[in-house]
N, C-alpha and C positions, 0 to 999 in steps of 0.2 A: 573633516570632510562632510559635505552637506548631502542630503538625500538625493538630489538630482545627479550628483557626481557618482554616488554609489549605484543608483539605478542604471546609469550609463555603463558603468563597469560590469555590472551583473549581466547586462544584455550581451556582452561580448563573450561570456563564459559558455562552455559546453553544457549540455543537459546534465551530464554526470556531475560536473562541478557545481551546477546550480542545486542539484539534489543533495549534494554533500553539505552545502551551505545551509539549506533549509533544515536538514537533519541536525546540524550543529545548533541552529537556533532553537529547535525543539528541545534538545538536550539541556540547553541553558535556561529553559523555562520562559523564553520570550514569546512562545506561541502555545496555544492550548491544543489538546488532543481532540478537536472536533472533526467533523467531516466523515464520521463513520456512523452508519445507521443500521438498525435491524428492522426489517419489515416483514410481518407475517405473510407467507405466500411467495416471497421473493428469495430465491436461493435457499429455500428451506429455513428461512428466518435467520440465516447466518449474518454476521457482521459484514457489511459491504461498504465500499466507497459510496458516499452519499450521491444519489441520483444515477447510480449504475447498478449493474448486476455483477460487479467484480468483487468477489468475496476476499476478505482479508486473508483467510487461510490459503487461498489460491496464490496470492502474492508472496506470502511467507514461504509456501512450498516451492514456488519458483525460485526464490532467493536461495533456499536450501539446496536446490539443484544446480546452483551456480549461475543463474541468470542475473545479470547486473541491473542496477536501477536504470541505467541509460537504456538498456535493451527493453525493459518493461515499459518505459515511457515511449519507446518507438512502437512496441507491440500494441500498446493501448494509448493511442494518440489523444484520446479525449480525457485522459487524466493528467494531473500535473505533479510536479515533484512534491508539492505540499501534500497531495493525496497519499503518496508513498510514505512520507514522514508520518502522517496520521495513522496509516496502516501499521507501521512499525511500532509506533507508540501504543496503539491498541493491543498489538500482539505482545508487547512487553508487559502491559498491564494485565492481560488475561491469557497467560501462556497455556494453562490447562485447557481452556476453551479452544484455542487454536490447534493445539496438539490433537485434541479429541476430534475436531472437525476434519483435520488432515487424515487421521486414521479412519474415520467413518467414510470419507470420500474414497479412500483407497480400497476399503472393503467393498463398497458398492461398485467401484470401477472394476475390481477384480471379478466380482460376481456377474456383472452385466456387460462389462467392456466399455462403459461410458462413465464420465464423472457426473456427480450430483448437480453441479452448477455450471 
């Protein structure tokens, strides 16, 4: 199968299926874990999807609460399936950081009634 044929078939897939394929590619090492940045003064310096204020911990927490990748892509239409894959890869690489960020946000939210980011 040549690339144009694959691209044509990919275009017919649902967002959820596209996300699963991208996630599979990441796991097999065909793609790098780029697309995550930390910027001082943006979301408390937490790891975010590059060019957004969407923190990795926020996406991880949403997934833990049962929100699907397809729903996340609908809720955040300016991010792509590859961004989610990058977020999951980052979270896998730095689990303590993500767990601490979720805990810190929950503490602040409980104290103030609002999330940090």
